[in-house]
LOVO-672426 format. One record per atom (N, C-alpha, C, CB): atom name; x, y, z; residue number from 1; residue in three letters. Coordinates in nm, 4 decimals. Glycine has a CB too. Layout:
+------+----------+----------+----------+-----+-----+
! atom !        x !        y !        z !   n ! res !
+------+----------+----------+----------+-----+-----+
!   CA !        X !        Y !        Z ! NUM ! ALA !
...
+------+----------+----------+----------+-----+-----+
//
This chain:
+------+----------+----------+----------+-----+-----+
! atom !        x !        y !        z !   n ! res !
+------+----------+----------+----------+-----+-----+
!    N !  -1.8761 !   1.5556 !   1.7501 !   1 ! UNK !
!   CA !  -1.9643 !   1.4875 !   1.6590 !   1 ! UNK !
!    C !  -1.9533 !   1.5448 !   1.5173 !   1 ! UNK !
!   CB !  -2.1069 !   1.4964 !   1.7090 !   1 ! UNK !
!    N !  -1.9290 !   1.6717 !   1.5075 !   2 ! UNK !
!   CA !  -1.9190 !   1.7362 !   1.3770 !   2 ! UNK !
!    C !  -1.8000 !   1.6816 !   1.2972 !   2 ! UNK !
!   CB !  -1.9061 !   1.8882 !   1.3940 !   2 ! UNK !
!    N !  -1.6864 !   1.6552 !   1.3652 !   3 ! UNK !
!   CA !  -1.5687 !   1.6012 !   1.2968 !   3 ! UNK !
!    C !  -1.5951 !   1.4613 !   1.2426 !   3 ! UNK !
!   CB !  -1.4489 !   1.5985 !   1.3915 !   3 ! UNK !
!    N !  -1.6700 !   1.3788 !   1.3161 !   4 ! UNK !
!   CA !  -1.7034 !   1.2433 !   1.2700 !   4 ! UNK !
!    C !  -1.7882 !   1.2515 !   1.1439 !   4 ! UNK !
!   CB !  -1.7783 !   1.1636 !   1.3806 !   4 ! UNK !
!    N !  -1.8809 !   1.3439 !   1.1410 !   5 ! UNK !
!   CA !  -1.9656 !   1.3617 !   1.0232 !   5 ! UNK !
!    C !  -1.8812 !   1.3995 !   0.9022 !   5 ! UNK !
!   CB !  -2.0727 !   1.4690 !   1.0491 !   5 ! UNK !
!    N !  -1.7812 !   1.4837 !   0.9217 !   6 ! UNK !
!   CA !  -1.6928 !   1.5226 !   0.8117 !   6 ! UNK !
!    C !  -1.6153 !   1.4029 !   0.7604 !   6 ! UNK !
!   CB !  -1.5962 !   1.6326 !   0.8563 !   6 ! UNK !
!    N !  -1.5634 !   1.3201 !   0.8514 !   7 ! UNK !
!   CA !  -1.4850 !   1.2029 !   0.8121 !   7 ! UNK !
!    C !  -1.5723 !   1.1040 !   0.7367 !   7 ! UNK !
!   CB !  -1.4220 !   1.1353 !   0.9353 !   7 ! UNK !
!    N !  -1.6912 !   1.0747 !   0.7898 !   8 ! UNK !
!   CA !  -1.7831 !   0.9812 !   0.7239 !   8 ! UNK !
!    C !  -1.8259 !   1.0375 !   0.5887 !   8 ! UNK !
!   CB !  -1.9074 !   0.9536 !   0.8130 !   8 ! UNK !
!    N !  -1.8551 !   1.1642 !   0.5841 !   9 ! UNK !
!   CA !  -1.8935 !   1.2284 !   0.4585 !   9 ! UNK !
!    C !  -1.7818 !   1.2227 !   0.3554 !   9 ! UNK !
!   CB !  -1.9330 !   1.3727 !   0.4833 !   9 ! UNK !
!    N !  -1.6593 !   1.2451 !   0.3993 !  10 ! UNK !
!   CA !  -1.5448 !   1.2386 !   0.3089 !  10 ! UNK !
!    C !  -1.5251 !   1.0974 !   0.2564 !  10 ! UNK !
!   CB !  -1.4180 !   1.2867 !   0.3794 !  10 ! UNK !
!    N !  -1.5426 !   0.9964 !   0.3430 !  11 ! UNK !
!   CA !  -1.5275 !   0.8573 !   0.3012 !  11 ! UNK !
!    C !  -1.6355 !   0.8198 !   0.1997 !  11 ! UNK !
!   CB !  -1.5337 !   0.7634 !   0.4232 !  11 ! UNK !
!    N !  -1.7579 !   0.8617 !   0.2241 !  12 ! UNK !
!   CA !  -1.8658 !   0.8333 !   0.1297 !  12 ! UNK !
!    C !  -1.8425 !   0.9049 !  -0.0026 !  12 ! UNK !
!   CB !  -2.0009 !   0.8743 !   0.1888 !  12 ! UNK !
!    N !  -1.7952 !   1.0269 !   0.0049 !  13 ! UNK !
!   CA !  -1.7656 !   1.1037 !  -0.1151 !  13 ! UNK !
!    C !  -1.6561 !   1.0349 !  -0.1956 !  13 ! UNK !
!   CB !  -1.7239 !   1.2473 !  -0.0788 !  13 ! UNK !
!    N !  -1.5508 !   0.9875 !  -0.1292 !  14 ! UNK !
!   CA !  -1.4409 !   0.9181 !  -0.1973 !  14 ! UNK !
!    C !  -1.4905 !   0.7895 !  -0.2617 !  14 ! UNK !
!   CB !  -1.3267 !   0.8874 !  -0.0987 !  14 ! UNK !
!    N !  -1.5742 !   0.7145 !  -0.1914 !  15 ! UNK !
!   CA !  -1.6296 !   0.5913 !  -0.2474 !  15 ! UNK !
!    C !  -1.7136 !   0.6205 !  -0.3712 !  15 ! UNK !
!   CB !  -1.7140 !   0.5180 !  -0.1426 !  15 ! UNK !
!    N !  -1.7922 !   0.7250 !  -0.3646 !  16 ! UNK !
!   CA !  -1.8738 !   0.7634 !  -0.4794 !  16 ! UNK !
!    C !  -1.7860 !   0.8029 !  -0.5971 !  16 ! UNK !
!   CB !  -1.9676 !   0.8786 !  -0.4426 !  16 ! UNK !
!    N !  -1.6801 !   0.8801 !  -0.5719 !  17 ! UNK !
!   CA !  -1.5907 !   0.9228 !  -0.6793 !  17 ! UNK !
!    C !  -1.5194 !   0.8041 !  -0.7431 !  17 ! UNK !
!   CB !  -1.4884 !   1.0226 !  -0.6263 !  17 ! UNK !
!    N !  -1.4795 !   0.7061 !  -0.6610 !  18 ! UNK !
!   CA !  -1.4146 !   0.5861 !  -0.7143 !  18 ! UNK !
!    C !  -1.5120 !   0.5098 !  -0.8033 !  18 ! UNK !
!   CB !  -1.3636 !   0.4952 !  -0.5994 !  18 ! UNK !
!    N !  -1.6359 !   0.4938 !  -0.7577 !  19 ! UNK !
!   CA !  -1.7357 !   0.4232 !  -0.8375 !  19 ! UNK !
!    C !  -1.7657 !   0.4996 !  -0.9661 !  19 ! UNK !
!   CB !  -1.8645 !   0.4028 !  -0.7566 !  19 ! UNK !
!    N !  -1.7735 !   0.6303 !  -0.9587 !  20 ! UNK !
!   CA !  -1.7959 !   0.7122 !  -1.0767 !  20 ! UNK !
!    C !  -1.6813 !   0.6965 !  -1.1760 !  20 ! UNK !
!   CB !  -1.8124 !   0.8589 !  -1.0374 !  20 ! UNK !
!    N !  -1.5587 !   0.6941 !  -1.1251 !  21 ! UNK !
!   CA !  -1.4406 !   0.6729 !  -1.2089 !  21 ! UNK !
!    C !  -1.4495 !   0.5372 !  -1.2781 !  21 ! UNK !
!   CB !  -1.3110 !   0.6822 !  -1.1247 !  21 ! UNK !
!    N !  -1.4909 !   0.4350 !  -1.2043 !  22 ! UNK !
!   CA !  -1.5054 !   0.3010 !  -1.2613 !  22 ! UNK !
!    C !  -1.6099 !   0.3020 !  -1.3738 !  22 ! UNK !
!   CB !  -1.5455 !   0.1991 !  -1.1511 !  22 ! UNK !
!    N !  -1.7208 !   0.3674 !  -1.3515 !  23 ! UNK !
!   CA !  -1.8258 !   0.3742 !  -1.4540 !  23 ! UNK !
!    C !  -1.7747 !   0.4423 !  -1.5809 !  23 ! UNK !
!   CB !  -1.9487 !   0.4495 !  -1.4000 !  23 ! UNK !
!    N !  -1.6962 !   0.5477 !  -1.5654 !  24 ! UNK !
!   CA !  -1.6401 !   0.6163 !  -1.6815 !  24 ! UNK !
!    C !  -1.5409 !   0.5270 !  -1.7558 !  24 ! UNK !
!   CB !  -1.5717 !   0.7463 !  -1.6385 !  24 ! UNK !
!    N !  -1.4625 !   0.4486 !  -1.6809 !  25 ! UNK !
!   CA !  -1.3677 !   0.3563 !  -1.7431 !  25 ! UNK !
!    C !  -1.4430 !   0.2516 !  -1.8242 !  25 ! UNK !
!   CB !  -1.2787 !   0.2883 !  -1.6363 !  25 ! UNK !
!    N !  -1.5467 !   0.1940 !  -1.7669 !  26 ! UNK !
!   CA !  -1.6259 !   0.0925 !  -1.8370 !  26 ! UNK !
!    C !  -1.6889 !   0.1509 !  -1.9628 !  26 ! UNK !
!   CB !  -1.7352 !   0.0355 !  -1.7447 !  26 ! UNK !
!    N !  -1.7434 !   0.2702 !  -1.9551 !  27 ! UNK !
!   CA !  -1.8022 !   0.3339 !  -2.0729 !  27 ! UNK !
!    C !  -1.6971 !   0.3568 !  -2.1811 !  27 ! UNK !
!   CB !  -1.8681 !   0.4671 !  -2.0345 !  27 ! UNK !
!    N !  -1.5788 !   0.3980 !  -2.1412 !  28 ! UNK !
!   CA !  -1.4711 !   0.4207 !  -2.2378 !  28 ! UNK !
!    C !  -1.4274 !   0.2908 !  -2.3042 !  28 ! UNK !
!   CB !  -1.3516 !   0.4868 !  -2.1694 !  28 ! UNK !
!    N !  -1.4249 !   0.1822 !  -2.2289 !  29 ! UNK !
!   CA !  -1.3873 !   0.0532 !  -2.2868 !  29 ! UNK !
!    C !  -1.4864 !   0.0137 !  -2.3956 !  29 ! UNK !
!   CB !  -1.3807 !  -0.0560 !  -2.1777 !  29 ! UNK !
!    N !  -1.6146 !   0.0356 !  -2.3714 !  30 ! UNK !
!   CA !  -1.7160 !   0.0012 !  -2.4711 !  30 ! UNK !
!    C !  -1.7053 !   0.0882 !  -2.5955 !  30 ! UNK !
!   CB !  -1.8548 !   0.0143 !  -2.4113 !  30 ! UNK !
!    N !  -1.6670 !   0.2132 !  -2.5797 !  31 ! UNK !
!   CA !  -1.6644 !   0.3055 !  -2.6930 !  31 ! UNK !
!    C !  -1.5360 !   0.2933 !  -2.7741 !  31 ! UNK !
!   CB !  -1.6807 !   0.4480 !  -2.6442 !  31 ! UNK !
!    N !  -1.4218 !   0.2983 !  -2.7081 !  32 ! UNK !
!   CA !  -1.2944 !   0.3022 !  -2.7816 !  32 ! UNK !
!    C !  -1.2015 !   0.1848 !  -2.7528 !  32 ! UNK !
!   CB !  -1.2226 !   0.4291 !  -2.7497 !  32 ! UNK !
!    N !  -1.2394 !   0.0962 !  -2.6644 !  33 ! UNK !
!   CA !  -1.1622 !  -0.0233 !  -2.6298 !  33 ! UNK !
!    C !  -1.0286 !   0.0048 !  -2.5626 !  33 ! UNK !
!   CB !  -1.1382 !  -0.1031 !  -2.7520 !  33 ! UNK !
!    N !  -0.9995 !   0.1303 !  -2.5348 !  34 ! UNK !
!   CA !  -0.8755 !   0.1659 !  -2.4653 !  34 ! UNK !
!    C !  -0.9079 !   0.2697 !  -2.3594 !  34 ! UNK !
!   CB !  -0.7674 !   0.2197 !  -2.5648 !  34 ! UNK !
!    N !  -0.8339 !   0.2624 !  -2.2483 !  35 ! UNK !
!   CA !  -0.8585 !   0.3567 !  -2.1397 !  35 ! UNK !
!    C !  -0.7251 !   0.3980 !  -2.0795 !  35 ! UNK !
!   CB !  -0.9515 !   0.2949 !  -2.0314 !  35 ! UNK !
!    N !  -0.7140 !   0.5255 !  -2.0475 !  36 ! UNK !
!   CA !  -0.5995 !   0.5753 !  -1.9741 !  36 ! UNK !
!    C !  -0.6544 !   0.6569 !  -1.8570 !  36 ! UNK !
!   CB !  -0.5038 !   0.6610 !  -2.0660 !  36 ! UNK !
!    N !  -0.6130 !   0.6212 !  -1.7358 !  37 ! UNK !
!   CA !  -0.6597 !   0.6898 !  -1.6162 !  37 ! UNK !
!    C !  -0.5438 !   0.7717 !  -1.5617 !  37 ! UNK !
!   CB !  -0.7135 !   0.5889 !  -1.5092 !  37 ! UNK !
!    N !  -0.5639 !   0.9011 !  -1.5489 !  38 ! UNK !
!   CA !  -0.4609 !   0.9883 !  -1.4935 !  38 ! UNK !
!    C !  -0.4855 !   1.0081 !  -1.3444 !  38 ! UNK !
!   CB !  -0.4585 !   1.1246 !  -1.5670 !  38 ! UNK !
!    N !  -0.3791 !   1.0046 !  -1.2673 !  39 ! UNK !
!   CA !  -0.3869 !   1.0266 !  -1.1228 !  39 ! UNK !
!    C !  -0.2940 !   1.1422 !  -1.0873 !  39 ! UNK !
!   CB !  -0.3489 !   0.8967 !  -1.0428 !  39 ! UNK !
!    N !  -0.3089 !   1.1933 !  -0.9676 !  40 ! UNK !
!   CA !  -0.2319 !   1.3109 !  -0.9273 !  40 ! UNK !
!    C !  -0.0942 !   1.2777 !  -0.8708 !  40 ! UNK !
!   CB !  -0.3090 !   1.3886 !  -0.8258 !  40 ! UNK !
!    N !  -0.0781 !   1.1589 !  -0.8161 !  41 ! UNK !
!   CA !   0.0499 !   1.1232 !  -0.7550 !  41 ! UNK !
!    C !   0.0856 !   0.9795 !  -0.7918 !  41 ! UNK !
!   CB !   0.0444 !   1.1406 !  -0.6006 !  41 ! UNK !
!    N !   0.2129 !   0.9494 !  -0.7894 !  42 ! UNK !
!   CA !   0.2583 !   0.8151 !  -0.8257 !  42 ! UNK !
!    C !   0.1969 !   0.7071 !  -0.7382 !  42 ! UNK !
!   CB !   0.4086 !   0.8073 !  -0.8170 !  42 ! UNK !
!    N !   0.1871 !   0.7338 !  -0.6095 !  43 ! UNK !
!   CA !   0.1344 !   0.6304 !  -0.5199 !  43 ! UNK !
!    C !  -0.0148 !   0.6046 !  -0.5426 !  43 ! UNK !
!   CB !   0.1581 !   0.6704 !  -0.3747 !  43 ! UNK !
!    N !  -0.0819 !   0.6948 !  -0.6112 !  44 ! UNK !
!   CA !  -0.2229 !   0.6735 !  -0.6430 !  44 ! UNK !
!    C !  -0.2416 !   0.5775 !  -0.7598 !  44 ! UNK !
!   CB !  -0.2896 !   0.8057 !  -0.6744 !  44 ! UNK !
!    N !  -0.1385 !   0.5582 !  -0.8410 !  45 ! UNK !
!   CA !  -0.1506 !   0.4738 !  -0.9593 !  45 ! UNK !
!    C !  -0.1866 !   0.3310 !  -0.9227 !  45 ! UNK !
!   CB !  -0.0217 !   0.4756 !  -1.0387 !  45 ! UNK !
!    N !  -0.1091 !   0.2711 !  -0.8344 !  46 ! UNK !
!   CA !  -0.1334 !   0.1327 !  -0.7944 !  46 ! UNK !
!    C !  -0.2639 !   0.1216 !  -0.7172 !  46 ! UNK !
!   CB !  -0.0170 !   0.0797 !  -0.7097 !  46 ! UNK !
!    N !  -0.2876 !   0.2155 !  -0.6278 !  47 ! UNK !
!   CA !  -0.4101 !   0.2112 !  -0.5480 !  47 ! UNK !
!    C !  -0.5336 !   0.2215 !  -0.6379 !  47 ! UNK !
!   CB !  -0.4104 !   0.3248 !  -0.4437 !  47 ! UNK !
!    N !  -0.5313 !   0.3112 !  -0.7350 !  48 ! UNK !
!   CA !  -0.6435 !   0.3276 !  -0.8258 !  48 ! UNK !
!    C !  -0.6633 !   0.2022 !  -0.9100 !  48 ! UNK !
!   CB !  -0.6220 !   0.4493 !  -0.9156 !  48 ! UNK !
!    N !  -0.5555 !   0.1460 !  -0.9623 !  49 ! UNK !
!   CA !  -0.5656 !   0.0232 !  -1.0421 !  49 ! UNK !
!    C !  -0.6226 !  -0.0912 !  -0.9589 !  49 ! UNK !
!   CB !  -0.4279 !  -0.0162 !  -1.0983 !  49 ! UNK !
!    N !  -0.5763 !  -0.1046 !  -0.8362 !  50 ! UNK !
!   CA !  -0.6263 !  -0.2115 !  -0.7495 !  50 ! UNK !
!    C !  -0.7751 !  -0.1946 !  -0.7194 !  50 ! UNK !
!   CB !  -0.5471 !  -0.2150 !  -0.6189 !  50 ! UNK !
!    N !  -0.8172 !  -0.0728 !  -0.6937 !  51 ! UNK !
!   CA !  -0.9590 !  -0.0476 !  -0.6637 !  51 ! UNK !
!    C !  -1.0450 !  -0.0760 !  -0.7869 !  51 ! UNK !
!   CB !  -0.9798 !   0.0989 !  -0.6162 !  51 ! UNK !
!    N !  -1.0006 !  -0.0318 !  -0.9042 !  52 ! UNK !
!   CA !  -1.0773 !  -0.0581 !  -1.0258 !  52 ! UNK !
!    C !  -1.0869 !  -0.2081 !  -1.0526 !  52 ! UNK !
!   CB !  -1.0135 !   0.0133 !  -1.1459 !  52 ! UNK !
!    N !  -0.9769 !  -0.2801 !  -1.0315 !  53 ! UNK !
!   CA !  -0.9790 !  -0.4263 !  -1.0495 !  53 ! UNK !
!    C !  -1.0703 !  -0.4932 !  -0.9479 !  53 ! UNK !
!   CB !  -0.8372 !  -0.4840 !  -1.0378 !  53 ! UNK !
!    N !  -1.0690 !  -0.4443 !  -0.8257 !  54 ! UNK !
!   CA !  -1.1544 !  -0.5023 !  -0.7218 !  54 ! UNK !
!    C !  -1.3029 !  -0.4822 !  -0.7557 !  54 ! UNK !
!   CB !  -1.1220 !  -0.4393 !  -0.5843 !  54 ! UNK !
!    N !  -1.3377 !  -0.3640 !  -0.8020 !  55 ! UNK !
!   CA !  -1.4768 !  -0.3388 !  -0.8402 !  55 ! UNK !
!    C !  -1.5155 !  -0.4281 !  -0.9570 !  55 ! UNK !
!   CB !  -1.4979 !  -0.1902 !  -0.8769 !  55 ! UNK !
!    N !  -1.4269 !  -0.4405 !  -1.0558 !  56 ! UNK !
!   CA !  -1.4558 !  -0.5262 !  -1.1718 !  56 ! UNK !
!    C !  -1.4719 !  -0.6718 !  -1.1286 !  56 ! UNK !
!   CB !  -1.3436 !  -0.5144 !  -1.2775 !  56 ! UNK !
!    N !  -1.3859 !  -0.7179 !  -1.0399 !  57 ! UNK !
!   CA !  -1.3923 !  -0.8555 !  -0.9907 !  57 ! UNK !
!    C !  -1.5232 !  -0.8798 !  -0.9154 !  57 ! UNK !
!   CB !  -1.2717 !  -0.8858 !  -0.8994 !  57 ! UNK !
!    N !  -1.5609 !  -0.7862 !  -0.8298 !  58 ! UNK !
!   CA !  -1.6833 !  -0.8000 !  -0.7510 !  58 ! UNK !
!    C !  -1.8097 !  -0.7926 !  -0.8361 !  58 ! UNK !
!   CB !  -1.6879 !  -0.6931 !  -0.6448 !  58 ! UNK !
!    N !  -1.8030 !  -0.7221 !  -0.9479 !  59 ! UNK !
!   CA !  -1.9210 !  -0.7091 !  -1.0330 !  59 ! UNK !
!    C !  -1.9205 !  -0.8085 !  -1.1490 !  59 ! UNK !
!   CB !  -1.9303 !  -0.5680 !  -1.0869 !  59 ! UNK !
!    N !  -1.8209 !  -0.8966 !  -1.1530 !  60 ! UNK !
!   CA !  -1.8151 !  -0.9983 !  -1.2576 !  60 ! UNK !
!    C !  -1.7760 !  -0.9454 !  -1.3940 !  60 ! UNK !
!   CB !  -1.9461 !  -1.0653 !  -1.2682 !  60 ! UNK !
!    N !  -1.7043 !  -0.8334 !  -1.3973 !  61 ! UNK !
!   CA !  -1.6655 !  -0.7720 !  -1.5243 !  61 ! UNK !
!    C !  -1.5150 !  -0.7766 !  -1.5476 !  61 ! UNK !
!   CB !  -1.7131 !  -0.6285 !  -1.5290 !  61 ! UNK !
!    N !  -1.4449 !  -0.8668 !  -1.4816 !  62 ! UNK !
!   CA !  -1.2990 !  -0.8697 !  -1.4901 !  62 ! UNK !
!    C !  -1.2493 !  -0.9009 !  -1.6315 !  62 ! UNK !
!   CB !  -1.2437 !  -0.9722 !  -1.3928 !  62 ! UNK !
!    N !  -1.3221 !  -0.9831 !  -1.7067 !  63 ! UNK !
!   CA !  -1.2795 !  -1.0170 !  -1.8421 !  63 ! UNK !
!    C !  -1.2753 !  -0.8953 !  -1.9338 !  63 ! UNK !
!   CB !  -1.3717 !  -1.1216 !  -1.9006 !  63 ! UNK !
!    N !  -1.3525 !  -0.7948 !  -1.9006 !  64 ! UNK !
!   CA !  -1.3534 !  -0.6726 !  -1.9798 !  64 ! UNK !
!    C !  -1.2162 !  -0.6037 !  -1.9769 !  64 ! UNK !
!   CB !  -1.4619 !  -0.5772 !  -1.9284 !  64 ! UNK !
!    N !  -1.1411 !  -0.6253 !  -1.8699 !  65 ! UNK !
!   CA !  -1.0122 !  -0.5593 !  -1.8528 !  65 ! UNK !
!    C !  -0.8951 !  -0.6454 !  -1.8995 !  65 ! UNK !
!   CB !  -0.9929 !  -0.5220 !  -1.7080 !  65 ! UNK !
!    N !  -0.9222 !  -0.7637 !  -1.9511 !  66 ! UNK !
!   CA !  -0.8147 !  -0.8533 !  -1.9955 !  66 ! UNK !
!    C !  -0.7548 !  -0.8022 !  -2.1260 !  66 ! UNK !
!   CB !  -0.8673 !  -0.9982 !  -2.0134 !  66 ! UNK !
!    N !  -0.6229 !  -0.8098 !  -2.1359 !  67 ! UNK !
!   CA !  -0.5551 !  -0.7676 !  -2.2583 !  67 ! UNK !
!    C !  -0.5689 !  -0.8763 !  -2.3639 !  67 ! UNK !
!   CB !  -0.4057 !  -0.7363 !  -2.2312 !  67 ! UNK !
!    N !  -0.5814 !  -0.8339 !  -2.4873 !  68 ! UNK !
!   CA !  -0.5873 !  -0.9290 !  -2.5981 !  68 ! UNK !
!    C !  -0.4503 !  -0.9933 !  -2.6180 !  68 ! UNK !
!   CB !  -0.6342 !  -0.8591 !  -2.7283 !  68 ! UNK !
!    N !  -0.4507 !  -1.1210 !  -2.6452 !  69 ! UNK !
!   CA !  -0.3259 !  -1.1913 !  -2.6760 !  69 ! UNK !
!    C !  -0.2965 !  -1.1679 !  -2.8228 !  69 ! UNK !
!   CB !  -0.3351 !  -1.3453 !  -2.6431 !  69 ! UNK !
!    N !  -0.1796 !  -1.1145 !  -2.8506 !  70 ! UNK !
!   CA !  -0.1426 !  -1.0907 !  -2.9894 !  70 ! UNK !
!    C !   0.0059 !  -1.1156 !  -3.0063 !  70 ! UNK !
!   CB !  -0.1793 !  -0.9473 !  -3.0332 !  70 ! UNK !
!    N !   0.0486 !  -1.1266 !  -3.1302 !  71 ! UNK !
!   CA !   0.1903 !  -1.1474 !  -3.1590 !  71 ! UNK !
!    C !   0.2725 !  -1.0277 !  -3.1118 !  71 ! UNK !
!   CB !   0.2120 !  -1.1713 !  -3.3097 !  71 ! UNK !
!    N !   0.2171 !  -0.9098 !  -3.1237 !  72 ! UNK !
!   CA !   0.2898 !  -0.7896 !  -3.0815 !  72 ! UNK !
!    C !   0.3095 !  -0.7874 !  -2.9298 !  72 ! UNK !
!   CB !   0.2147 !  -0.6632 !  -3.1268 !  72 ! UNK !
!    N !   0.2107 !  -0.8372 !  -2.8545 !  73 ! UNK !
!   CA !   0.2240 !  -0.8436 !  -2.7093 !  73 ! UNK !
!    C !   0.3353 !  -0.9400 !  -2.6716 !  73 ! UNK !
!   CB !   0.0911 !  -0.8863 !  -2.6439 !  73 ! UNK !
!    N !   0.3382 !  -1.0560 !  -2.7340 !  74 ! UNK !
!   CA !   0.4436 !  -1.1542 !  -2.7061 !  74 ! UNK !
!    C !   0.5806 !  -1.0971 !  -2.7397 !  74 ! UNK !
!   CB !   0.4195 !  -1.2838 !  -2.7856 !  74 ! UNK !
!    N !   0.5898 !  -1.0258 !  -2.8512 !  75 ! UNK !
!   CA !   0.7161 !  -0.9643 !  -2.8925 !  75 ! UNK !
!    C !   0.7602 !  -0.8571 !  -2.7917 !  75 ! UNK !
!   CB !   0.7022 !  -0.9026 !  -3.0336 !  75 ! UNK !
!    N !   0.6672 !  -0.7765 !  -2.7451 !  76 ! UNK !
!   CA !   0.6997 !  -0.6721 !  -2.6473 !  76 ! UNK !
!    C !   0.7454 !  -0.7335 !  -2.5155 !  76 ! UNK !
!   CB !   0.5782 !  -0.5808 !  -2.6236 !  76 ! UNK !
!    N !   0.6778 !  -0.8381 !  -2.4713 !  77 ! UNK !
!   CA !   0.7189 !  -0.9045 !  -2.3476 !  77 ! UNK !
!    C !   0.8578 !  -0.9643 !  -2.3611 !  77 ! UNK !
!   CB !   0.6187 !  -1.0134 !  -2.3096 !  77 ! UNK !
!    N !   0.8876 !  -1.0185 !  -2.4751 !  78 ! UNK !
!   CA !   1.0206 !  -1.0755 !  -2.5002 !  78 ! UNK !
!    C !   1.1274 !  -0.9673 !  -2.4941 !  78 ! UNK !
!   CB !   1.0246 !  -1.1461 !  -2.6371 !  78 ! UNK !
!    N !   1.0993 !  -0.8511 !  -2.5544 !  79 ! UNK !
!   CA !   1.1949 !  -0.7401 !  -2.5533 !  79 ! UNK !
!    C !   1.2166 !  -0.6859 !  -2.4130 !  79 ! UNK !
!   CB !   1.1471 !  -0.6284 !  -2.6447 !  79 ! UNK !
!    N !   1.1099 !  -0.6741 !  -2.3380 !  80 ! UNK !
!   CA !   1.1203 !  -0.6228 !  -2.2020 !  80 ! UNK !
!    C !   1.1998 !  -0.7192 !  -2.1143 !  80 ! UNK !
!   CB !   0.9805 !  -0.5993 !  -2.1425 !  80 ! UNK !
!    N !   1.1727 !  -0.8480 !  -2.1272 !  81 ! UNK !
!   CA !   1.2439 !  -0.9457 !  -2.0440 !  81 ! UNK !
!    C !   1.3917 !  -0.9501 !  -2.0795 !  81 ! UNK !
!   CB !   1.1822 !  -1.0852 !  -2.0599 !  81 ! UNK !
!    N !   1.4293 !  -0.9290 !  -2.2058 !  82 ! UNK !
!   CA !   1.5706 !  -0.9290 !  -2.2424 !  82 ! UNK !
!    C !   1.6430 !  -0.8065 !  -2.1870 !  82 ! UNK !
!   CB !   1.5855 !  -0.9341 !  -2.3940 !  82 ! UNK !
!    N !   1.5721 !  -0.6960 !  -2.1750 !  83 ! UNK !
!   CA !   1.6312 !  -0.5749 !  -2.1184 !  83 ! UNK !
!    C !   1.6506 !  -0.5889 !  -1.9689 !  83 ! UNK !
!   CB !   1.5441 !  -0.4535 !  -2.1487 !  83 ! UNK !
!    N !   1.5540 !  -0.6528 !  -1.9027 !  84 ! UNK !
!   CA !   1.5606 !  -0.6676 !  -1.7563 !  84 ! UNK !
!    C !   1.6649 !  -0.7691 !  -1.7136 !  84 ! UNK !
!   CB !   1.4252 !  -0.7085 !  -1.7015 !  84 ! UNK !
!    N !   1.6981 !  -0.8647 !  -1.7985 !  85 ! UNK !
!   CA !   1.7968 !  -0.9676 !  -1.7621 !  85 ! UNK !
!    C !   1.9326 !  -0.9273 !  -1.7970 !  85 ! UNK !
!   CB !   1.7671 !  -1.0967 !  -1.8273 !  85 ! UNK !
+------+----------+----------+----------+-----+-----+
//
């Protein structure tokens, strides 16, 4: 029974940390309009991004994470696509 308590406690702790991370990201967006999230391993990058997007989607805040459409963005996408082809 003690091991189950540790597993459940760890899962709750991880959920709390993810939510706390999301709250810090939202606060940073309001203050500086840019956010960079550092993770410890490469495989955490996609997982963290997906979780943050899922929380934003569920809370109706997805538009907050949308990139602004600008001429520089279009130019960068054009350059990237020419390199990949």
